[in-house]
Z-matrix of the N, CA and C atoms (Angstrom, degrees):
N
C 1 1.409
C 2 1.534 1 107.55
N 3 1.461 2 115.29 1 128.67
C 4 1.429 3 117.31 2 176.75
C 5 1.497 4 112.94 3 -88.36
N 6 1.342 5 117.66 4 178.27
C 7 1.444 6 120.70 5 -173.36
C 8 1.562 7 111.78 6 -62.47
N 9 1.315 8 119.12 7 -37.56
C 10 1.408 9 122.54 8 179.13
C 11 1.558 10 111.02 9 -60.58
N 12 1.418 11 111.27 10 -48.37
C 13 1.441 12 114.30 11 -176.14
C 14 1.528 13 109.36 12 -65.34
N 15 1.308 14 115.37 13 -42.91
C 16 1.497 15 123.19 14 178.30
C 17 1.606 16 109.89 15 -52.71
N 18 1.347 17 114.29 16 -52.69
C 19 1.481 18 118.46 17 -175.90
C 20 1.545 19 110.34 18 -65.87
N 21 1.335 20 114.73 19 -42.16
C 22 1.474 21 115.84 20 179.83
C 23 1.578 22 110.92 21 -65.47
N 24 1.319 23 117.17 22 -40.93
C 25 1.404 24 118.55 23 177.69
C 26 1.544 25 117.50 24 -61.54
N 27 1.323 26 114.94 25 -40.13
C 28 1.467 27 117.93 26 -175.54
C 29 1.494 28 114.01 27 -98.58
N 30 1.280 29 120.98 28 -8.52
C 31 1.500 30 122.20 29 174.33
C 32 1.499 31 115.77 30 -103.61
N 33 1.304 32 116.16 31 -19.72
C 34 1.448 33 122.24 32 -178.75
C 35 1.570 34 109.41 33 -59.73
N 36 1.308 35 112.62 34 124.32
C 37 1.462 36 120.25 35 175.41
C 38 1.522 37 111.31 36 84.32
N 39 1.276 38 118.51 37 6.01
C 40 1.498 39 121.55 38 -177.82
C 41 1.512 40 110.25 39 -102.37
N 42 1.302 41 117.53 40 0.73
C 43 1.450 42 120.73 41 -178.09
C 44 1.522 43 118.14 42 89.02
N 45 1.316 44 109.50 43 171.00
C 46 1.492 45 114.68 44 -179.30
C 47 1.482 46 118.74 45 -63.37
N 48 1.352 47 114.88 46 -32.27
C 49 1.499 48 119.88 47 -178.15
C 50 1.489 49 105.98 48 -65.49
N 51 1.380 50 122.15 49 -40.60
C 52 1.483 51 118.53 50 -179.81
C 53 1.500 52 112.42 51 -62.84
N 54 1.372 53 116.28 52 -40.38
C 55 1.389 54 120.65 53 -175.70
C 56 1.664 55 106.94 54 -67.44
N 57 1.285 56 113.86 55 -42.99
C 58 1.503 57 113.63 56 -179.83
C 59 1.555 58 112.47 57 -67.33
N 60 1.358 59 120.07 58 -34.10
C 61 1.409 60 122.00 59 170.66
C 62 1.574 61 111.89 60 -57.42
N 63 1.306 62 110.29 61 -43.99
C 64 1.445 63 116.02 62 -177.85
C 65 1.544 64 111.25 63 -63.50
N 66 1.347 65 113.75 64 -44.07
C 67 1.471 66 120.99 65 -179.24
C 68 1.548 67 108.37 66 -61.62
N 69 1.325 68 117.81 67 -41.21
C 70 1.469 69 123.74 68 178.97
C 71 1.524 70 109.38 69 -60.41
N 72 1.271 71 118.63 70 -47.97
C 73 1.532 72 122.61 71 -179.03
C 74 1.520 73 108.87 72 -62.50
N 75 1.364 74 115.84 73 -48.01
C 76 1.479 75 117.52 74 175.10
C 77 1.562 76 115.07 75 -58.08
N 78 1.299 77 116.16 76 -42.37
C 79 1.457 78 126.11 77 178.04
C 80 1.593 79 109.58 78 -57.60
N 81 1.323 80 113.12 79 -49.77
C 82 1.500 81 118.19 80 -178.80
C 83 1.475 82 111.09 81 -61.80
N 84 1.410 83 118.76 82 -39.34
C 85 1.397 84 121.78 83 -178.99
C 86 1.595 85 112.57 84 -71.74
N 87 1.281 86 113.29 85 -34.78
C 88 1.499 87 119.74 86 178.14
C 89 1.601 88 107.53 87 -67.06
N 90 1.290 89 114.75 88 -47.02
C 91 1.459 90 122.67 89 -176.77
C 92 1.587 91 111.54 90 -59.41
N 93 1.343 92 114.75 91 -35.07
C 94 1.456 93 118.97 92 -179.79
C 95 1.509 94 112.53 93 -81.45
N 96 1.306 95 119.35 94 -32.16
C 97 1.518 96 123.18 95 -167.26
C 98 1.504 97 113.44 96 -106.72
N 99 1.313 98 119.04 97 -23.89
C 100 1.439 99 120.35 98 -167.51
C 101 1.559 100 107.87 99 -100.66
N 102 1.396 101 116.88 100 134.35
C 103 1.446 102 118.41 101 177.23
C 104 1.603 103 108.82 102 -61.34
N 105 1.275 104 112.53 103 151.45
C 106 1.473 105 121.37 104 -178.84
C 107 1.491 106 112.21 105 -50.96
N 108 1.335 107 120.54 106 -50.86
C 109 1.403 108 125.57 107 -179.45
C 110 1.503 109 112.43 108 -52.90
N 111 1.355 110 112.97 109 -45.05
C 112 1.440 111 118.68 110 178.32
C 113 1.612 112 115.54 111 -68.57
N 114 1.330 113 112.19 112 -32.66
C 115 1.481 114 119.50 113 174.32
C 116 1.575 115 109.28 114 -60.78
N 117 1.343 116 113.71 115 -49.11
C 118 1.383 117 117.71 116 -179.21
C 119 1.542 118 116.08 117 -56.49
N 120 1.285 119 110.32 118 -41.51
C 121 1.537 120 118.40 119 175.63
C 122 1.487 121 107.98 120 -60.77
N 123 1.314 122 116.51 121 -48.68
C 124 1.529 123 120.77 122 178.68
C 125 1.495 124 112.60 123 -60.34
N 126 1.236 125 115.91 124 -39.98
C 127 1.516 126 116.89 125 179.93
C 128 1.525 127 108.76 126 -66.12
N 129 1.272 128 118.56 127 -38.31
C 130 1.459 129 119.46 128 179.16
C 131 1.480 130 112.27 129 -66.10
N 132 1.391 131 116.49 130 -42.06
C 133 1.447 132 117.07 131 175.47
C 134 1.477 133 116.05 132 -64.99
N 135 1.399 134 116.31 133 -33.04
C 136 1.460 135 121.96 134 173.00
C 137 1.506 136 110.01 135 -65.64
N 138 1.274 137 117.81 136 -41.63
C 139 1.509 138 123.77 137 179.67
C 140 1.508 139 108.06 138 -60.71
N 141 1.355 140 118.07 139 -45.90
C 142 1.448 141 121.47 140 178.10
C 143 1.514 142 112.30 141 -53.73
N 144 1.358 143 112.22 142 -47.76
C 145 1.449 144 120.49 143 -179.81
C 146 1.525 145 115.76 144 -61.63
N 147 1.328 146 112.66 145 -39.27
C 148 1.512 147 119.39 146 -177.41
C 149 1.484 148 112.12 147 -88.50
N 150 1.351 149 120.61 148 -39.31
C 151 1.509 150 121.04 149 -169.69
C 152 1.436 151 112.08 150 -119.27
N 153 1.280 152 120.91 151 -7.26
C 154 1.427 153 123.20 152 -177.24
C 155 1.461 154 119.02 153 98.16
N 156 1.249 155 120.18 154 -175.98
C 157 1.466 156 123.00 155 -174.16
C 158 1.558 157 112.58 156 -102.50
N 159 1.247 158 116.56 157 47.15
C 160 1.502 159 123.30 158 178.06
C 161 1.464 160 108.90 159 -128.45
N 162 1.357 161 115.71 160 147.53
C 163 1.422 162 117.62 161 -176.06
C 164 1.532 163 113.32 162 -73.01
N 165 1.359 164 112.63 163 150.53
C 166 1.438 165 122.16 164 165.96
C 167 1.532 166 106.95 165 -108.31
N 168 1.346 167 113.46 166 176.79
C 169 1.501 168 117.29 167 178.82
C 170 1.504 169 111.27 168 -59.26
N 171 1.264 170 118.43 169 -48.98
C 172 1.530 171 122.25 170 -178.93
C 173 1.476 172 114.01 171 -50.79
N 174 1.379 173 113.86 172 -60.93
C 175 1.486 174 115.82 173 -176.90
C 176 1.519 175 113.57 174 -71.29
N 177 1.339 176 120.14 175 -25.45
C 178 1.386 177 123.99 176 176.34
C 179 1.634 178 107.47 177 -64.32
N 180 1.236 179 115.63 178 -52.73
C 181 1.462 180 118.11 179 -177.87
C 182 1.559 181 111.23 180 -65.65
N 183 1.259 182 115.87 181 -36.89
C 184 1.470 183 119.10 182 175.52
C 185 1.522 184 115.87 183 -60.69
N 186 1.311 185 116.16 184 -42.76
C 187 1.439 186 123.52 185 173.90
C 188 1.524 187 117.05 186 -66.87
N 189 1.324 188 109.46 187 -42.66
C 190 1.471 189 116.90 188 -178.12
C 191 1.520 190 110.52 189 -66.99
N 192 1.299 191 115.09 190 -35.74
C 193 1.462 192 119.25 191 -179.46
C 194 1.550 193 113.28 192 -59.16
N 195 1.262 194 117.17 193 -23.44
C 196 1.446 195 121.40 194 178.80
C 197 1.499 196 116.88 195 -86.67
N 198 1.336 197 116.25 196 -5.60
C 199 1.475 198 122.39 197 -177.74
C 200 1.576 199 110.96 198 -86.76
N 201 1.290 200 107.45 199 146.49
C 202 1.562 201 116.24 200 173.41
C 203 1.515 202 108.55 201 -165.13
N 204 1.288 203 115.74 202 167.97
C 205 1.458 204 122.75 203 170.44
C 206 1.473 205 109.30 204 -142.51
N 207 1.347 206 116.41 205 155.31
C 208 1.419 207 121.34 206 -179.57
C 209 1.531 208 109.60 207 -111.86
N 210 1.272 209 116.59 208 124.62
C 211 1.547 210 120.77 209 -176.49
C 212 1.550 211 112.87 210 -78.73
N 213 1.261 212 117.43 211 176.83
C 214 1.444 213 121.22 212 -174.44
C 215 1.488 214 111.31 213 -65.69
N 216 1.322 215 119.90 214 -18.20
C 217 1.424 216 124.33 215 174.20
C 218 1.560 217 118.35 216 -87.14
N 219 1.396 218 109.48 217 1.26
C 220 1.409 219 117.93 218 -177.40
C 221 1.563 220 116.19 219 79.41
N 222 1.351 221 113.81 220 11.18
C 223 1.510 222 119.02 221 177.90
C 224 1.562 223 110.18 222 -84.62
N 225 1.266 224 112.90 223 129.24
C 226 1.472 225 116.50 224 176.31
C 227 1.502 226 114.21 225 -79.62
N 228 1.290 227 117.98 226 135.68
C 229 1.558 228 119.95 227 179.81
C 230 1.598 229 101.76 228 -123.73
N 231 1.341 230 112.82 229 123.84
C 232 1.499 231 119.49 230 -175.17
C 233 1.557 232 107.23 231 -104.44
N 234 1.278 233 110.98 232 139.94
C 235 1.484 234 122.03 233 173.08
C 236 1.523 235 107.38 234 -69.08
N 237 1.281 236 116.32 235 158.31
C 238 1.433 237 132.79 236 2.85
C 239 1.528 238 109.10 237 -74.86
N 240 1.342 239 111.56 238 144.70
C 241 1.467 240 122.22 239 178.23
C 242 1.477 241 112.33 240 -92.16
N 243 1.385 242 114.69 241 -25.56
C 244 1.445 243 123.78 242 -178.43
C 245 1.520 244 105.75 243 -131.57
N 246 1.317 245 115.08 244 152.37
C 247 1.533 246 120.47 245 174.05
C 248 1.445 247 112.39 246 -73.94
N 249 1.293 248 115.56 247 167.45
C 250 1.487 249 119.77 248 174.06
C 251 1.540 250 110.08 249 -61.61
N 252 1.357 251 114.83 250 -40.49
C 253 1.464 252 115.36 251 -178.34
C 254 1.545 253 111.11 252 -68.25
N 255 1.342 254 118.00 253 -38.38
C 256 1.409 255 114.22 254 177.47
C 257 1.499 256 114.06 255 -63.11
N 258 1.324 257 117.17 256 -44.27
C 259 1.509 258 122.03 257 178.04
C 260 1.529 259 107.40 258 -61.40
N 261 1.305 260 117.29 259 -43.56
C 262 1.527 261 115.25 260 -178.33
C 263 1.532 262 110.97 261 -60.45
N 264 1.350 263 119.05 262 -39.76
C 265 1.440 264 119.04 263 -179.42
C 266 1.516 265 108.68 264 -65.39
N 267 1.285 266 119.13 265 -42.06
C 268 1.478 267 120.30 266 177.39
C 269 1.542 268 111.85 267 -66.25
N 270 1.280 269 114.70 268 -39.31
C 271 1.506 270 118.52 269 177.39
C 272 1.526 271 110.66 270 -59.99
N 273 1.347 272 117.20 271 -47.03
C 274 1.402 273 118.60 272 175.15
C 275 1.555 274 115.33 273 -51.68
N 276 1.328 275 114.52 274 -32.26
C 277 1.426 276 114.95 275 -175.10
C 278 1.582 277 110.89 276 -88.06
N 279 1.329 278 120.73 277 -12.99
C 280 1.395 279 124.20 278 178.06
C 281 1.528 280 116.36 279 -116.05
N 282 1.350 281 116.46 280 -3.12
C 283 1.454 282 119.89 281 -175.42
C 284 1.549 283 113.92 282 -54.41
N 285 1.293 284 119.09 283 -30.73
C 286 1.429 285 120.43 284 176.11
C 287 1.531 286 111.75 285 -66.86
N 288 1.252 287 121.14 286 -27.42
C 289 1.400 288 126.04 287 -178.04
C 290 1.595 289 108.57 288 -83.04
N 291 1.283 290 118.61 289 -19.09
C 292 1.457 291 119.18 290 -179.03
C 293 1.569 292 107.64 291 -136.33
N 294 1.354 293 113.29 292 64.72
C 295 1.490 294 116.66 293 -168.47
C 296 1.606 295 115.19 294 -68.86
N 297 1.336 296 114.02 295 -17.36
C 298 1.532 297 119.18 296 178.39
C 299 1.532 298 113.29 297 -81.74
N 300 1.340 299 116.11 298 -4.85
C 301 1.466 300 118.14 299 -175.45
C 302 1.509 301 113.38 300 -116.69
N 303 1.361 302 115.48 301 143.84
C 304 1.485 303 118.30 302 177.16
C 305 1.524 304 109.29 303 -93.23
N 306 1.284 305 113.15 304 179.49
C 307 1.487 306 122.53 305 -176.74
C 308 1.506 307 110.37 306 -61.69
N 309 1.306 308 121.53 307 -38.35
C 310 1.427 309 123.28 308 -177.85
C 311 1.571 310 111.18 309 -72.06
N 312 1.389 311 112.38 310 -36.72
C 313 1.496 312 116.29 311 170.85
C 314 1.613 313 111.76 312 -56.55
N 315 1.286 314 113.91 313 -44.90
C 316 1.466 315 120.57 314 -179.25
C 317 1.509 316 112.27 315 -70.66
N 318 1.326 317 117.15 316 -35.34
C 319 1.506 318 123.87 317 174.23
C 320 1.510 319 109.80 318 -56.60
N 321 1.346 320 117.23 319 -51.90
C 322 1.471 321 123.96 320 -177.71
C 323 1.521 322 107.24 321 -63.23
N 324 1.312 323 117.62 322 -47.56
C 325 1.450 324 121.66 323 -174.55
C 326 1.507 325 111.34 324 -61.81
N 327 1.313 326 116.48 325 -49.71
C 328 1.489 327 119.92 326 177.04
C 329 1.599 328 112.77 327 -54.84
N 330 1.263 329 113.38 328 -44.92
C 331 1.451 330 118.75 329 179.92
C 332 1.487 331 112.17 330 -62.60
N 333 1.377 332 116.13 331 -43.03
C 334 1.428 333 127.60 332 179.57
C 335 1.515 334 112.33 333 -61.51
N 336 1.359 335 113.19 334 -48.78
C 337 1.477 336 121.01 335 -177.80
C 338 1.542 337 108.93 336 -59.79
N 339 1.328 338 117.78 337 -46.33
C 340 1.394 339 122.76 338 177.96
C 341 1.549 340 111.50 339 -63.30
N 342 1.246 341 113.53 340 -45.87
C 343 1.531 342 116.36 341 -175.66
C 344 1.529 343 109.96 342 -67.65
N 345 1.315 344 118.47 343 -34.15
C 346 1.484 345 122.80 344 179.05
C 347 1.570 346 114.70 345 -82.02
N 348 1.332 347 115.36 346 -22.16
C 349 1.460 348 114.21 347 -171.93
C 350 1.563 349 114.85 348 -127.34
N 351 1.291 350 121.22 349 -5.52
C 352 1.414 351 124.71 350 -177.83
C 353 1.522 352 114.56 351 -45.24
N 354 1.334 353 118.82 352 -55.39
C 355 1.408 354 120.62 353 -177.36
C 356 1.550 355 112.41 354 -62.00
N 357 1.344 356 115.70 355 -39.06
C 358 1.525 357 120.31 356 175.24
C 359 1.575 358 110.62 357 -60.42
N 360 1.423 359 116.05 358 -50.39
C 361 1.412 360 117.61 359 -178.65
C 362 1.550 361 115.01 360 -64.50
N 363 1.312 362 113.41 361 -29.58
C 364 1.519 363 116.65 362 176.96
C 365 1.581 364 108.04 363 -70.86
N 366 1.336 365 118.75 364 -34.39
C 367 1.501 366 120.80 365 178.31
C 368 1.613 367 103.87 366 -71.15
N 369 1.262 368 120.31 367 -46.03
C 370 1.442 369 119.79 368 -176.50
C 371 1.594 370 114.15 369 -70.96
N 372 1.323 371 114.37 370 -31.82
C 373 1.501 372 116.33 371 -176.77
C 374 1.552 373 107.49 372 -130.44
N 375 1.431 374 119.14 373 65.19
C 376 1.424 375 118.19 374 -178.88
C 377 1.463 376 119.82 375 -59.86
N 378 1.354 377 118.70 376 -24.64
C 379 1.405 378 122.56 377 -175.21
C 380 1.563 379 111.52 378 -101.17
N 381 1.271 380 121.57 379 7.28
C 382 1.366 381 122.82 380 178.60
C 383 1.579 382 114.05 381 -70.68
N 384 1.347 383 115.38 382 142.81
C 385 1.392 384 120.83 383 178.95
C 386 1.590 385 107.00 384 -73.55
N 387 1.312 386 116.48 385 157.90
C 388 1.573 387 116.60 386 178.88
C 389 1.531 388 108.24 387 -61.04
N 390 1.324 389 121.47 388 -33.52
C 391 1.478 390 121.12 389 175.54
C 392 1.472 391 114.68 390 -64.31
N 393 1.381 392 115.87 391 -46.11
C 394 1.461 393 118.76 392 174.90
C 395 1.487 394 115.38 393 -62.13
N 396 1.332 395 113.79 394 -33.52
C 397 1.558 396 118.45 395 -178.87
C 398 1.502 397 106.93 396 -72.94
N 399 1.451 398 118.78 397 -37.39
C 400 1.402 399 119.36 398 175.19
C 401 1.511 400 113.36 399 -60.03
N 402 1.322 401 117.19 400 -35.70
C 403 1.457 402 124.66 401 179.04
C 404 1.451 403 108.26 402 -62.62
N 405 1.379 404 120.56 403 -39.68
C 406 1.380 405 124.77 404 -179.52
C 407 1.563 406 111.52 405 -68.61
N 408 1.306 407 118.66 406 -35.84
C 409 1.405 408 124.22 407 176.38
C 410 1.530 409 110.57 408 -66.90
N 411 1.290 410 115.33 409 -39.10
C 412 1.469 411 123.22 410 179.84
C 413 1.536 412 107.14 411 -62.01
N 414 1.349 413 117.66 412 -52.95
C 415 1.424 414 123.73 413 -177.15
C 416 1.607 415 110.33 414 -63.88
N 417 1.323 416 113.94 415 -41.87
C 418 1.468 417 115.78 416 174.10
C 419 1.536 418 117.50 417 -60.36
N 420 1.364 419 112.80 418 -36.20
C 421 1.437 420 119.90 419 -177.70
C 422 1.559 421 109.17 420 -71.46
N 423 1.298 422 117.59 421 -40.17
C 424 1.507 423 125.58 422 178.38
C 425 1.495 424 103.75 423 -61.66
N 426 1.339 425 116.63 424 -54.69
C 427 1.453 426 122.25 425 -176.24
C 428 1.530 427 109.96 426 -57.14
N 429 1.251 428 119.79 427 -45.89
C 430 1.486 429 126.52 428 -179.48
C 431 1.502 430 111.36 429 -60.15
N 432 1.319 431 115.53 430 -45.44
C 433 1.523 432 119.22 431 -179.03
C 434 1.619 433 108.96 432 -70.44
N 435 1.272 434 121.02 433 -27.80
C 436 1.434 435 124.27 434 178.76
C 437 1.518 436 115.77 435 -91.42
N 438 1.313 437 115.30 436 23.26
C 439 1.487 438 122.88 437 175.30
C 440 1.496 439 114.65 438 -66.63
N 441 1.303 440 116.31 439 93.91
C 442 1.528 441 122.51 440 -173.16
C 443 1.444 442 116.71 441 -58.84
N 444 1.372 443 116.71 442 -24.67
C 445 1.432 444 117.99 443 -174.66
C 446 1.543 445 113.50 444 -100.31
N 447 1.332 446 115.98 445 9.85
C 448 1.475 447 117.68 446 173.99
C 449 1.514 448 109.34 447 -82.67
N 450 1.309 449 117.89 448 141.43
C 451 1.471 450 124.01 449 -173.47
C 452 1.544 451 112.21 450 -50.42
N 453 1.392 452 116.56 451 -41.83
C 454 1.465 453 120.60 452 -174.53
C 455 1.566 454 109.43 453 -108.18
N 456 1.320 455 114.00 454 71.21
C 457 1.504 456 118.95 455 -166.12
C 458 1.533 457 112.88 456 -60.50
N 459 1.319 458 119.71 457 -19.00
C 460 1.491 459 116.79 458 -175.40
C 461 1.596 460 108.73 459 -116.00
N 462 1.357 461 116.61 460 0.87
C 463 1.466 462 117.54 461 178.95
C 464 1.590 463 106.23 462 -136.53
N 465 1.271 464 117.72 463 36.80
C 466 1.398 465 121.63 464 -176.07
C 467 1.502 466 120.03 465 -51.95
N 468 1.316 467 115.54 466 -49.90
C 469 1.482 468 122.19 467 -176.19
C 470 1.541 469 108.19 468 -64.56
N 471 1.299 470 116.34 469 -43.93
C 472 1.460 471 117.33 470 -175.72
C 473 1.542 472 110.23 471 -65.68
N 474 1.333 473 117.50 472 -44.29
C 475 1.427 474 117.75 473 179.11
C 476 1.576 475 115.27 474 -72.03
N 477 1.252 476 115.25 475 -31.53
C 478 1.442 477 122.51 476 179.73
C 479 1.577 478 107.96 477 -62.07
N 480 1.324 479 115.16 478 -45.15
C 481 1.530 480 117.62 479 -175.94
C 482 1.590 481 110.19 480 -91.04
N 483 1.262 482 116.87 481 -18.66
C 484 1.535 483 117.11 482 -170.62
C 485 1.590 484 109.92 483 -112.14
N 486 1.382 485 115.74 484 2.38
C 487 1.474 486 116.33 485 178.52
C 488 1.463 487 115.34 486 76.57
């Protein structure tokens, strides 16, 4: 019998408190024995199971904090490139085009698109103003999220960055 079967067998019908005590025991064991990187992966899998495959603030900020690009002069530029409030304003203007995604999904996507493509866009559009360049990143983000042939068409950014 595995841990799931054991927990189900002995907690079923004993109420929510029994289940939460079991979860607490399992959590304590995991915290003591599992490496931090593996715990983070486990927590994301649990989040998927409980809340779905869309970003929340915590996971969005964690993933964006890892993003950067290097410009043609070798200078590193770290995300976030836009504030939450700036992204929220833009999201409000495009939300009808990406109805399956929340603001945090869009926040991560915008930051990723710039992180992955900024040097290329600068070569393609060397004379663009920062505002016009931002418009291109918005359009690219909306297009990227609306990729109809991606396996997870309504949860693309979560699955793309979380496997």
